[in-house]
N, C-alpha and C positions, 0 to 999 in steps of 0.2 A: 497419591489414591484421587482420585477427581471426588473435589468436593461443591457442591451447589446451596446456595441459601433459596432460601421459599421467596416462592415468586413476589410475596404478598412485601416482603419489602422491599419492590424498585419498584420506579416510574410507572406509571397508567398502561403507555404501551412498552414499555423494558418487561411485562409483566409472563407473556407468553412465545420470550425469548431462552432458549437454550442455552444457555451459560454458566459460567466456571469459577470456583474460585483459587484464584490464583496468590497464597500466602506472604502475606510481606516481609522481607525478610533482609540480613547488611548481606552486602548480592557486592559483586567483579564486574563491574565495568569495561570491554574493550578490548587490544588485541596487539600485541607488538609481532608478531606473527605474519599479517600479511600486505594491510593498508596501512598508509603515515596515520592516512585521517582516525583511526578509531585506535588509534594511541592518543594516553598513557592508558593503562589500565591504571583505574579507577576505585573506588570506595564510594558504594552509593547505598540511603537505603531506598525500599520502598518499598508503599503501603500494603494493607489487603486491599486487593483487586478483585473488583468478579470481571468475568473476561465473555466477548461474545466466542461464541466455542469457533467463527470462520467468517473472515469474512462478507463484507455484506455482499452480498447478491445483487444481481442485473434485478429478480424477481423481487426484492425488499425494495430496490431505489424508486422502480418504479411506481409501489406502492409510497411510496413518503411521496415523486411525484404528481401525481394521481389527485393524495389528497391537501398537498400544495400548493401546488401550483410553479414553484421548483424552474430557477429553470439553468442550466449549468452552463460555467464555465465555457466549456467549448460551443455552448448553443447560440451561445453572446457574439457579436461583432466585438475585436477587438477595440478598444478605445482610441482614436490617430495619437492619443498625444502622448499615449507610452511606448510610440518608434514613431518617432521622429524621423522623417524622409523615408519613411515608407511607401511602395506603392497603395495607393489605396485601393484599386483591386484587388491588393492579394491579404487584405482585410477581413475575411469573411469569418466564421464562422465553423471550424474544424478541429483539429487534434492530429497527434500527429504518432504515426500508424508503423508500429515494423512489418521494414518490406523483406522476405529472403531474395536475398545476391545472389543471379541465372548461373553464382561457380565463383569458385575462392579469390577475394581478397584480402587489400593490406585490415588486418584492425586496431590503423592506429586512426582512424577518421570513422565514422557514424556512422556521415550522414550520408556510405554505401546503404548502410538498410532502413535508417529511420525518414522517410521524407510530412513530407506537412498533407493531410490530404483534409481538402476543403469537405465540406458533411459527415469530417467522423464525430464520432460524440459517444456517448453512452447508449444514445438509443441506434445506436447505427456505427456499431463495436467492429464491425471491417471495414467500416466504409458504405459510401451511399450504394445501399443495394443488402443491406446485412440488417438483420433483425434483430436486439435482444432476447426476441424471445425464444431463437431456437440457441439461444445459452444463458436460461435463466435461470439456472445450479450454479454460473459463476461466478464471479465475484467480477460485478459492477467495475469499469475502467473506465478511464478521459475522464473522470473528478476528478476538480481541485482540487486543494485542498479547502474552500470557503464552501466549495459542496458540501463534503465528507462532515466540516463544524455543522453544516448547518439542519445535516441530516442526523446526525448524532442530538442538536439542541430537539428536532422535532420529536429523537425516539426515549426525551430524559436521557442519554445517556452521552458521551466526552469520548473525545479523542485519549489514547493512551502515551504517557510521556514515550522518552528516549530510555529509561533507566527502568519504567516497568515492563517496555516492550523485549527489553534485553532477556529483562529477567523475566518473564513469563517463557522468552521464545527457549530461554536451554532447561525447562523442564525441569528442572532441581538441579541438573547434570550441569554443575556449576565447574570452568574449568577449562569443557573438552570446546576443541574444534568446529564440532558440527551438534545440531540437539540432540543426536546422539549416542556422538564418540567422536573418535577422530582421525576415526574413514568416511569416505565419503557414501560410500556403496561395504558396506561392512559384509559379507559373503556374499556378495554380489548383491543384493538385496537395493533397491530403486525406492527408497523412503520418503523421497519431495519431488514435484515437479520442478525442475531442470533441463538444458539444453543436455541433447545426447544428439552427439552425428560432429558434420566436420560445419564450426558455427562462422559466418549468418545463412550457410543456404543449403545444406543437408540436415535436416531433420531427422533420425534415425530413432525416435524413442518407440520401444514396442509396444507402447498399451494406446498409440498415435496421439499422447498428447501434444501435436506440433503447437501453441500457442498455449492459451490456461486450459486450466481443465473445472471440473466440477467440481466446488470446495468440498472436505472433506472428500477425498481421492487419494490420498494418500495419511500412511496412516499417525494418530497422533499421538503427539508430544508427553511426556511424564503429567503433565499438569493437563490433559483433555485437551493440548488447544490443536484442531489441523490448519496448518497452512503456516504456522511463524516463519518456518522460511519456503522460497519458494514459488512459485503461483504466479502474484503477484508481490511489484512493491510495495508497500500501505504508508499510509501520514500518520505522522506522531505531531504535538501537541507545541512540540519544543523547537525554541529558530538555531538554523542548521550551527556550527561552530568549526572551523576550519581540523579543530585534534578535539581530545579530552579535554584539553588542561586549563579550560573554563565551562563552566556550565552552561548550556542554550537557556533562552527564557523560555517559560514556560505559558503560553498562549491557552484563553479560556475558549470557550466553545462561542458558537457563534449565535449570536441572540433568538430565537422563532418568530420574533415579530417581525412585521410585515410594511413598505412604507403605507403613506398617506395613499399612493400614488396604486400599491398591491405589487409592487415588484417586491421582490427577497431585500433585505436587509444583508450590506455586507459588512465582516470586518474592515476598522480602520490599516491597511497594509495595502505596502506598492508594489509594484508588479512584479517587482526588483526582488524583493523578501525569497528567503526562502527556508524552507521547512526540512525538520529530517524524515528521512526516512527509512523503513527495515525491512527487511527477510530478507533481500533479493526478488527474481521473479523466474519463471519458466525460459527466461534466456538469460540469465547464467552460466558460462559455458567456466571448462577448466582454462580450455586454450585463449580465452580473453574477461573473465570479469565470474573472480571464486568469493559471489559474493551473495551465496548458499549458509550461513553463515547469523544465527546470534547474535554475533559482533557485530557485521558488516553493518554499514552505511551511507547513505548518503544526501549533499544538499537539494534541496529538490525547488523549481520556484512554484509560488505558490499556486500562480494559473498555466502551468508547463503540466500539458495532460499529454498522457498517453496511452498504446496498447497497451502496459501494463504496469500500471500501476492503480490499487485503491484503498480500500482499511477499512477499519474493524473500529468496533467498540467495547466501551466500561462502564463498567458503573462501579463509585468508590462507597463501600459501605459505611 
């Protein structure tokens, strides 16, 4: 049953958001059936958490930027001190953009389908000439961890932890490979936005979702949450660890204050710091990446922005 809490119990900016309560529980996190970083299976205890029903959209992020003047990571010139020896002419604002290849390529070289695109950002999700308004209800992408944390602080919310995310993504179905059972397409049903066709050059998605899709375009899970697997990867507040052998540190949301010069205050994080991302994306394919599962996880550099990584927020009542 989808549970909702009264809006009055939330901070002012969060009161108009559609949120559902995921009951806390003792739960299992991880898997030994797919990738090493998902092991071992560990017991975790998660609290009651109120979740946004879908990832933050371009339109919602635009409202945050308009209110605060926030400048996202992808819109900033990289600090030369973080990239010693790099050609200064290459240190320009931009982001990593998925670009299909013209035909089959070896799948052990991701640089075949990812390219650095100057000018790509949340405002121009497919690079210069594209416009977020054309995909206003799609998840915002090209956002770094600090951007996600700043949005959460502005909204009176937080980023979820890794255990909270996995527990919520399962939708109450413990031990299954997928959020809906042990088959990717039960009875032929397509229940999440993942890659269909020959990766990374041919998309055969029958619904025309060759990249991201509007939020809530696929069925909700058992807790009433949309896009917890597929569509875009999502940031968590948990530092990356190579396995579940030790718990990752959980970081607080970024402060909502601004510096004396009017710019955003960013957490004291280093360029190489990595956080856990969860959920997989529209680029996950059985041929290459089977991370469209609740247990799936990756470590992502805090400022490594891409066209398939977004976020959503939670409130802990």
